[in-house]
PABANU-55457 format. One record per residue: x, y, z of N, C-alpha, C, CB in turn. Coordinates in steps of 0.05 Angstrom, whole numbers, plus 5000, padded with zeros to 4 digits. Glycine has a CB too. Example, Ala and Ser with C-alpha at 12.3 -4.5 7.8 and 13.67 -1.06 7.14 Angstrom:
2
 n_xx n_yy n_zz ca_xx ca_yy ca_zz c_xx c_yy c_zz cb_xx cb_yy cb_zz
 5264 4886 5156  5246  4910  5156 5264 4934 5156  5226  4911  5181
 5257 4955 5142  5273  4979  5143 5258 5001 5157  5282  4988  5114
END
This chain:
247
 n_xx n_yy n_zz ca_xx ca_yy ca_zz c_xx c_yy c_zz cb_xx cb_yy cb_zz
 2839 8770 5068  2841  8747  5086 2869 8746 5097  2834  8721  5071
 2871 8741 5123  2897  8739  5136 2912 8714 5126  2894  8738  5166
 2938 8717 5122  2954  8694  5113 2954 8672 5133  2982  8703  5107
 2950 8678 5159  2951  8658  5179 2926 8639 5177  2952  8670  5207
 2905 8648 5164  2882  8630  5160 2890 8606 5143  2859  8645  5147
 2912 8608 5128  2921  8586  5112 2931 8563 5129  2943  8595  5093
 2938 8568 5153  2948  8547  5171 2927 8525 5176  2957  8559  5198
 2904 8533 5187  2883  8512  5191 2872 8501 5165  2860  8523  5208
 2871 8519 5144  2862  8509  5118 2880 8488 5107  2859  8533  5098
 2906 8492 5110  2926  8472  5101 2923 8446 5117  2954  8484  5103
 2919 8449 5143  2916  8425  5160 2891 8409 5151  2913  8432  5189
 2870 8423 5144  2846  8409  5134 2851 8395 5108  2823  8429  5131
 2865 8408 5089  2872  8396  5064 2889 8371 5068  2886  8416  5045
 2910 8373 5085  2928  8351  5090 2912 8328 5104  2951  8360  5107
 2893 8335 5120  2877  8315  5133 2860 8299 5113  2859  8327  5154
 2849 8313 5094  2833  8300  5073 2851 8282 5056  2819  8321  5054
 2874 8292 5049  2893  8275  5033 2901 8250 5050  2919  8291  5025
 2906 8254 5075  2913  8232  5093 2891 8212 5095  2921  8242  5120
 2866 8222 5096  2843  8204  5098 2841 8186 5073  2817  8220  5101
 2845 8198 5050  2844  8183  5025 2866 8162 5024  2845  8202  5000
 2890 8171 5031  2913  8152  5031 2909 8129 5050  2939  8167  5037
 2898 8135 5073  2893  8114  5093 2872 8094 5083  2883  8126  5120
 2852 8103 5069  2832  8085  5058 2844 8067 5036  2808  8101  5046
 2861 8079 5019  2874  8063  4999 2894 8043 5011  2887  8080  4978
 2908 8053 5032  2927  8035  5045 2913 8010 5057  2942  8050  5067
 2890 8014 5069  2876  7992  5081 2866 7972 5060  2853  8002  5098
 2861 7983 5036  2851  7966  5014 2873 7950 5001  2837  7983  4993
 2897 7962 4998  2917  7950  4981 2942 7940 4995  2925  7969  4960
 2948 7951 5019  2974  7945  5032 2971 7926 5055  2986  7971  5042
 2950 7910 5055  2946  7889  5075 2937 7864 5060  2925  7897  5097
 2946 7840 5069  2938  7816  5055 2912 7805 5066  2960  7794  5057
 2905 7780 5058  2879  7769  5066 2878 7762 5096  2873  7743  5050
 2901 7761 5109  2903  7757  5138 2905 7783 5153  2926  7739  5145
 2902 7805 5139  2904  7832  5150 2931 7838 5160  2883  7836  5172
 2951 7826 5148  2979  7832  5155 2990 7852 5134  2996  7806  5155
 3008 7870 5143  3017  7891  5125 3035 7881 5102  3032  7912  5140
 3033 7893 5079  3049  7888  5056 3064 7913 5049  3032  7877  5032
 3089 7911 5039  3103  7936  5030 3087 7948 5007  3133  7930  5022
 3078 7973 5011  3061  7985  4990 3066 8015 4987  3033  7979  4995
 3058 8025 4964  3061  8054  4959 3046 8071 4978  3053  8060  4930
 3021 8064 4984  3004  8082  5000 3014 8083 5029  2975  8072  4999
 3026 8062 5039  3037  8063  5066 3060 8083 5067  3047  8035  5074
 3078 8082 5047  3100  8101  5047 3091 8130 5042  3120  8093  5026
 3071 8133 5026  3060  8160  5021 3048 8171 5047  3039  8160  4999
 3034 8154 5062  3021  8163  5087 3042 8169 5108  3002  8141  5097
 3062 8153 5110  3084  8159  5128 3098 8185 5121  3104  8136  5129
 3103 8189 5095  3115  8214  5086 3098 8238 5091  3121  8212  5056
 3072 8235 5087  3054  8257  5093 3054 8265 5123  3025  8250  5085
 3054 8244 5140  3054  8249  5169 3080 8263 5177  3051  8223  5184
 3103 8253 5169  3128  8266  5176 3130 8294 5164  3152  8249  5166
 3120 8297 5139  3121  8323  5127 3104 8344 5142  3111  8321  5099
 3081 8335 5152  3064  8353  5168 3077 8361 5194  3037  8341  5173
 3089 8341 5208  3103  8347  5233 3125 8368 5229  3115  8321  5244
 3140 8365 5207  3162  8384  5202 3153 8411 5192  3182  8371  5183
 3135 8410 5172  3127  8435  5159 3110 8453 5178  3111  8430  5134
 3093 8441 5194  3077  8457  5212 3095 8469 5234  3054  8440  5225
 3116 8454 5242  3134  8465  5262 3148 8490 5251  3155  8443  5270
 3156 8489 5226  3170  8512  5214 3150 8535 5210  3182  8504  5187
 3126 8529 5201  3106  8550  5197 3099 8565 5223  3081  8539  5184
 3095 8550 5244  3087  8562  5269 3109 8579 5282  3078  8541  5289
 3134 8574 5273  3156  8591  5283 3153 8620 5273  3183  8580  5274
 3138 8624 5251  3134  8651  5240 3114 8667 5256  3125  8649  5211
 3099 8654 5274  3078  8668  5289 3091 8683 5313  3057  8649  5300
 3078 8705 5321  3088  8720  5344 3080 8705 5369  3077  8749  5344
 3099 8700 5387  3093  8684  5411 3076 8701 5431  3118  8675  5425
 3055 8688 5441  3038  8701  5462 3033 8680 5483  3012  8712  5450
 3025 8689 5507  3021  8670  5529 2994 8672 5542  3042  8676  5550
 2977 8692 5535  2952  8695  5548 2929 8687 5530  2948  8725  5557
 2906 8682 5542  2882  8673  5527 2871 8696 5510  2861  8662  5546
 2868 8720 5521  2856  8742  5507 2873 8750 5482  2854  8766  5526
 2899 8748 5484  2916  8756  5462 2916 8735 5439  2943  8761  5471
 2910 8710 5446  2911  8689  5426 2883 8680 5416  2925  8665  5437
 2864 8678 5435  2837  8668  5428 2816 8690 5427  2829  8647  5448
 2823 8713 5437  2803  8735  5438 2781 8729 5459  2790  8738  5410
 2760 8744 5458  2738  8741  5478 2711 8734 5465  2736  8766  5494
 2710 8732 5438  2685  8727  5425 2676 8697 5430  2687  8732  5394
 2650 8692 5430  2640  8665  5434 2649 8646 5411  2610  8665  5436
 2648 8620 5417  2654  8600  5397 2630 8581 5395  2681  8584  5405
 2609 8590 5382  2584  8574  5382 2586 8546 5371  2563  8589  5367
 2606 8542 5353  2609  8515  5341 2615 8494 5363  2633  8515  5321
 2628 8503 5385  2635  8484  5406 2611 8474 5421  2655  8496  5425
 2589 8489 5420  2564  8479  5432 2554 8454 5419  2542  8500  5432
 2555 8454 5392  2547  8430  5377 2566 8407 5382  2545  8436  5348
 2592 8414 5385  2612  8393  5389 2608 8380 5417  2641  8405  5388
 2599 8396 5436  2594  8384  5463 2572 8363 5461  2586  8407  5482
 2552 8367 5444  2531  8347  5440 2543 8321 5429  2509  8358  5421
 2563 8324 5411  2576  8300  5400 2590 8284 5422  2596  8308  5379
 2600 8298 5442  2613  8284  5465 2592 8267 5480  2626  8304  5484
 2568 8277 5483  2547  8262  5495 2540 8237 5479  2521  8279  5500
 2539 8241 5452  2534  8218  5435 2556 8197 5436  2531  8228  5405
 2581 8206 5440  2603  8188  5443 2600 8171 5468  2630  8202  5442
 2592 8184 5490  2588  8170  5515 2566 8149 5512  2581  8190  5538
 2544 8157 5499  2522  8138  5494 2531 8114 5477  2498  8152  5481
 2547 8120 5456  2557  8098  5439 2576 8080 5455  2571  8110  5415
 2591 8092 5472  2610  8075  5488 2595 8057 5507  2629  8093  5504
 2573 8066 5519  2557  8049  5536 2546 8025 5521  2534  8065  5549
 2536 8031 5497  2524  8009  5480 2546 7989 5472  2510  8021  5455
 2570 7999 5465  2591  7981  5457 2601 7964 5480  2615  7998  5447
 2601 7975 5505  2610  7959  5528 2590 7938 5535  2615  7978  5551
 2564 7943 5530  2544  7923  5537 2547 7898 5520  2516  7935  5532
 2558 7901 5496  2561  7878  5478 2590 7867 5478  2554  7886  5450
 2608 7880 5494  2636  7871  5494 2639 7848 5513  2655  7895  5502
 2659 7832 5507  2665  7808  5524 2688 7815 5542  2672  7783  5507
 2683 7816 5568  2704  7823  5588 2725 7801 5590  2692  7828  5615
 2717 7776 5584  2736  7754  5587 2759 7755 5566  2721  7727  5584
 2755 7770 5545  2775  7773  5524 2796 7794 5531  2763  7779  5497
 2790 7810 5552  2808  7832  5559 2834 7821 5571  2794  7851  5579
 2856 7835 5566  2882  7827  5577 2883 7831 5607  2905  7843  5564
 2873 7854 5616  2872  7860  5645 2843 7864 5653  2890  7885  5652
 2834 7847 5671  2806  7847  5679 2799 7873 5694  2800  7823  5697
 2817 7883 5711  2811  7907  5726 2809 7931 5707  2833  7912  5747
 2828 7933 5688  2827  7955  5669 2801 7954 5653  2851  7954  5651
 2792 7929 5646  2768  7927  5630 2743 7936 5645  2764  7898  5622
 2745 7937 5671  2722  7947  5687 2724 7977 5692  2721  7932  5713
 2749 7987 5696  2753  8015  5704 2753 8034 5680  2779  8018  5719
 2766 8026 5658  2769  8043  5635 2743 8052 5623  2786  8030  5614
 2723 8034 5620  2697  8043  5609 2685 8065 5626  2678  8020  5607
 2687 8063 5652  2676  8084  5670 2690 8110 5665  2678  8075  5700
 2717 8109 5664  2732  8133  5659 2726 8146 5632  2762  8127  5661
 2722 8129 5612  2716  8140  5585 2689 8154 5585  2716  8117  5565
 2669 8142 5598  2643  8154  5599 2644 8181 5615  2622  8135  5612
 2656 8180 5638  2659  8204  5654 2675 8226 5638  2673  8198  5681
 2696 8217 5624  2713  8236  5609 2697 8249 5587  2737  8222  5598
 2681 8233 5573  2665  8244  5551 2644 8264 5561  2650  8222  5535
 2632 8258 5584  2613  8277  5596 2627 8302 5605  2598  8263  5619
 2650 8299 5618  2665  8322  5627 2674 8339 5603  2690  8314  5643
 2682 8326 5581  2690  8340  5557 2667 8357 5546  2700  8321  5536
 2643 8346 5547  2619  8361  5538 2616 8387 5555  2594  8344  5540
 2620 8385 5581  2617  8408  5598 2639 8429 5592  2619  8400  5628
 2664 8419 5588  2686  8437  5582 2682 8452 5556  2711  8422  5582
 2673 8437 5535  2669  8450  5509 2646 8470 5510  2664  8429  5487
 2626 8464 5524  2603  8482  5527 2613 8508 5541  2580  8469  5543
 2630 8505 5562  2640  8528  5575 2658 8545 5557  2656  8520  5600
 2675 8532 5541  2692  8547  5523 2676 8562 5501  2712  8529  5509
 2653 8552 5495  2636  8564  5473 2625 8591 5482  2613  8546  5466
 2625 8597 5508  2613  8622  5517 2629 8646 5511  2608  8620  5547
 2656 8643 5506  2673  8665  5501 2682 8678 5527  2658  8686  5484
 2695 8702 5524  2706  8715  5548 2731 8702 5557  2685  8716  5570
 2739 8707 5582  2762  8694  5594 2752 8669 5608  2777  8713  5614
 2758 8645 5597  2746  8621  5608 2759 8612 5634  2747  8599  5587
 2744 8597 5649  2755  8583  5672 2775 8563 5661  2733  8568  5689
 2799 8561 5673  2820  8543  5663 2811 8514 5664  2845  8546  5680
 2790 8508 5680  2781  8480  5681 2768 8472 5655  2761  8477  5704
 2757 8490 5640  2742  8483  5615 2760 8468 5595  2731  8508  5603
 2783 8479 5588  2800  8464  5569 2813 8439 5583  2822  8481  5558
 2815 8439 5609  2826  8416  5623 2808 8392 5621  2831  8423  5652
 2782 8396 5621  2763  8373  5621 2766 8357 5596  2735  8384  5624
 2766 8369 5571  2771  8352  5548 2799 8339 5548  2768  8369  5523
 2818 8353 5562  2845  8341  5564 2845 8316 5581  2864  8362  5576
 2829 8317 5603  2826  8292  5620 2814 8270 5603  2809  8298  5644
 2794 8277 5587  2781  8257  5570 2802 8245 5551  2758  8270  5554
 2819 8261 5539  2839  8251  5521 2859 8233 5535  2854  8274  5507
 2865 8239 5560  2884  8222  5576 2871 8195 5581  2891  8235  5602
 2845 8194 5589  2831  8169  5593 2830 8154 5566  2803  8173  5604
 2824 8168 5545  2822  8157  5518 2848 8144 5510  2813  8178  5498
 2870 8158 5517  2897  8147  5510 2902 8120 5523  2919  8167  5518
 2896 8118 5549  2900  8093  5563 2882 8071 5552  2895  8097  5593
 2857 8079 5546  2838  8059  5536 2847 8049 5508  2810  8071  5534
 2858 8067 5492  2867  8060  5465 2890 8041 5466  2875  8085  5449
 2909 8046 5484  2932  8028  5488 2922 8000 5497  2952  8039  5508
 2903 8001 5515  2892  7976  5525 2877 7960 5503  2872  7981  5548
 2863 7974 5486  2848  7961  5465 2866 7948 5444  2830  7982  5450
 2890 7959 5440  2908  7948  5419 2932 7934 5431  2917  7970  5401
 2931 7928 5457  2954  7917  5471 2962 7889 5460  2948  7914  5500
 2943 7874 5449  2949  7848  5438 2951 7847 5408  2929  7828  5448
 2953 7871 5395  2955  7872  5366 2984 7878 5359  2936  7895  5355
 2998 7859 5346  3027  7862  5340 3031 7880 5315  3040  7836  5337
 3010 7886 5300  3013  7901  5275 3009 7931 5281  2993  7891  5254
 3031 7945 5282  3030  7974  5289 3014 7990 5269  3058  7985  5292
 3016 7982 5243  3002  7998  5223 2972 7996 5225  3010  7988  5195
 2962 7978 5242  2933  7977  5246 2923 8002 5262  2925  7952  5261
 2940 8012 5280  2930  8032  5299 2948 8056 5304  2925  8018  5325
 2971 8058 5291  2991  8078  5298 2980 8106 5295  3016  8075  5281
 2965 8112 5273  2954  8139  5269 2932 8146 5289  2944  8143  5241
 2917 8126 5297  2897  8130  5318 2910 8138 5345  2880  8105  5321
 2931 8122 5353  2945  8128  5378 2958 8156 5377  2966  8107  5383
 2970 8162 5354  2983  8189  5351 2962 8211 5354  2997  8191  5324
 2938 8207 5342  2918  8228  5343 2909 8233 5372  2893  8220  5326
 2906 8211 5387  2897  8213  5415 2918 8227 5432  2890  8186  5427
 2943 8219 5428  2965  8231  5444 2968 8261 5439  2991  8216  5438
 2968 8268 5413  2972  8296  5406 2948 8313 5415  2976  8299  5375
 2924 8301 5414  2901  8317  5424 2903 8323 5454  2875  8301  5419
 2914 8304 5469  2918  8309  5498 2938 8331 5502  2927  8283  5512
 2959 8332 5486  2979  8353  5489 2967 8380 5480  3003  8347  5472
 2950 8380 5460  2938  8405  5451 2919 8417 5472  2922  8400  5425
 2904 8400 5485  2886  8410  5507 2903 8420 5530  2867  8388  5516
 2925 8407 5535  2944  8416  5556 2954 8444 5551  2967  8396  5559
 2962 8449 5526  2972  8476  5519 2949 8497 5520  2984  8475  5491
 2925 8489 5512  2903  8508  5515 2897 8514 5544  2877  8496  5502
 2900 8495 5561  2897  8500  5590 2918 8521 5599  2899  8474  5606
 2942 8519 5588  2963  8538  5595 2955 8566 5587  2989  8530  5583
 2943 8569 5563  2934  8595  5554 2912 8606 5572  2923  8594  5525
 2894 8588 5581  2873  8597  5599 2884 8607 5626  2853  8574  5604
 2907 8597 5633  2921  8606  5657 2940 8629 5652  2936  8583  5670
 2940 8639 5627  2958  8661  5618 2987 8653 5621  2952  8686  5633
 2993 8627 5618  3020  8618  5619 3026 8598 5596  3026  8604  5647
 3012 8602 5574  3014  8583  5552 3035 8591 5531  2987  8581  5538
 3035 8577 5509  3053  8582  5487 3037 8581 5461  3077  8561  5486
 3032 8604 5449  3014  8605  5426 3024 8589 5402  3009  8634  5418
 3050 8590 5397  3061  8575  5375 3057 8545 5379  3091  8581  5372
 3064 8535 5403  3061  8507  5409 3032 8498 5407  3073  8500  5436
 3014 8515 5417  2986  8509  5416 2976 8506 5388  2970  8530  5431
 2983 8525 5371  2975  8524  5343 2986 8499 5329  2985  8549  5328
 3011 8493 5335  3024  8469  5322 3009 8444 5330  3054  8467  5331
 3003 8440 5355  2989  8416  5364 2961 8415 5354  2989  8415  5395
 2948 8438 5352  2921  8439  5341 2921 8429 5312  2909  8467  5342
 2940 8439 5296  2942  8432  5268 2948 8402 5265  2963  8448  5254
 2966 8392 5281  2973  8363  5279 2950 8346 5288  2998  8358  5295
 2935 8354 5307  2912  8339  5316 2891 8336 5294  2899  8351  5341
 2887 8358 5279  2868  8358  5257 2876 8337 5237  2866  8386  5244
 2901 8337 5228  2911  8319  5208 2910 8290 5217  2940  8326  5200
 2921 8285 5241  2922  8257  5251 2894 8246 5257  2939  8256  5276
 2876 8263 5266  2849  8253  5272 2834 8246 5247  2833  8274  5288
 2838 8261 5226  2825  8255  5200 2836 8229 5188  2828  8278  5181
 2862 8225 5191  2874  8200  5181 2863 8177 5197  2905  8201  5183
 2861 8180 5224  2850  8159  5241 2821 8153 5235  2854  8166  5270
 2806 8173 5227  2778  8169  5220 2774 8148 5198  2764  8195  5212
 2794 8146 5181  2793  8127  5158 2799 8099 5167  2811  8136  5136
 2808 8095 5192  2817  8069  5201 2795 8050 5210  2836  8072  5222
 2770 8059 5211  2749  8041  5219 2748 8035 5249  2751  8016  5204
 2753 8055 5266  2752  8051  5294 2723 8047 5303  2765  8074  5310
 2719 8041 5329  2692  8039  5340 2677 8065 5338  2693  8030  5370
 2651 8063 5338  2634  8087  5334 2641 8109 5355  2605  8080  5336
 2644 8101 5380  2650  8120  5401 2677 8134 5395  2651  8107  5428
 2697 8119 5386  2723  8131  5379 2721 8149 5355  2743  8109  5374
 2705 8141 5335  2702  8158  5311 2688 8184 5318  2686  8143  5290
 2669 8183 5336  2656  8208  5344 2675 8226 5359  2631  8202  5362
 2692 8215 5376  2711  8231  5391 2733 8242 5372  2725  8215  5412
 2740 8227 5351  2758  8237  5331 2746 8261 5317  2767  8215  5311
 2720 8258 5310  2706  8281  5298 2705 8305 5316  2678  8272  5290
 2702 8300 5342  2703  8322  5361 2729 8337 5360  2697  8312  5390
 2751 8322 5359  2778  8334  5358 2781 8351 5332  2800  8313  5359
 2772 8340 5309  2775  8354  5284 2760 8381 5285  2765  8337  5261
 2734 8380 5292  2718  8404  5292 2728 8424 5313  2689  8397  5297
 2734 8414 5337  2743  8432  5359 2768 8446 5352  2746  8416  5384
 2788 8431 5343  2814  8444  5338 2815 8460 5312  2836  8423  5337
 2797 8453 5293  2795  8470  5269 2783 8497 5277  2777  8456  5248
 2763 8496 5294  2751  8521  5304 2771 8537 5320  2726  8515  5321
 2786 8524 5338  2805  8538  5355 2828 8548 5339  2815  8519  5377
 2838 8533 5319  2861  8542  5303 2854 8565 5286  2871  8519  5286
 2829 8567 5276  2821  8591  5261 2820 8615 5279  2793  8587  5248
 2811 8611 5304  2811  8633  5323 2840 8641 5330  2796  8625  5349
 2858 8622 5333  2886  8628  5338 2898 8643 5315  2903  8603  5343
 2890 8635 5290  2900  8649  5266 2889 8677 5264  2893  8632  5241
 2867 8683 5276  2854  8709  5275 2869 8729 5293  2825  8708  5284
 2885 8718 5312  2900  8735  5331 2930 8727 5330  2889  8733  5360
 2942 8729 5307  2970  8718  5305 2991 8736 5317  2977  8714  5276
END
C-alpha cells in the first residue's frame, strides 16, 4: 500500500474524532439557553481543528508538485461520484421542502431570502451534473469541477445569511469553515482540469474539507445542508484517494 494513502485515511479518522467531540461539546459545553460554557470538549475540538490545519499542511509539502489533471487524478473513472450526484438531487429536493415551510418574514434581508433559495437549488442541480461528468474519467471538461464550486459559493452566502443573527460563533463556526474550504477545494480542482493547478494545495484542501465537513455533520444542520456535507465528505475522500494514487 502506498504511504500516501494514509493521507485520506488520516483525514477520515480525524473527521470521526471531530464528529464525536462535536457531539459531546453540544451536550456538555452549552447551558439551558444554548449559550456556550467553557468546557473541555470545546478546547479539544479547537485543538483538533488547528492541529489538522497545521499537520496536513506539513504532510502535503512532502508530495511532488504537479499541475495537470492526468498526472494527479489519472484517467480512470470515478464511479462513486455517480452516486454522490444523486445525493445532490436529494439535497435540492430537501431544500425545496424546507423553503416551503420557512417563514420569509423572519429573514434579515427579504431580497436575499427570495434569491438565495433559487441559487441553492440551481447550484445543487449543477453540482449533480458536474459530479456525474467527473465520474466518467478521462480528461474532464474544466466546467465539471467548477459546477460544484459554484454550488459551494452559493452555499457559503446562504450559510452566512442563515446565521447572520446568531451571536454565538460556536453554533456554526465549523459549518461555515467546511463550506468555505470546500469552495476553495473545488477551485483548485478546476485549476487541475485546466492543467494549471497545484496538486499539494488541492490535496490539502480536500483533506481539510473531509475533516471539517464531518465535524459540521454533528452540528444538527438542516437536512439539505447535511446532505451537502455528506456530498463533500464522499467526493473529497474519493478524490483524495485518487490524488494519493498519483503522488
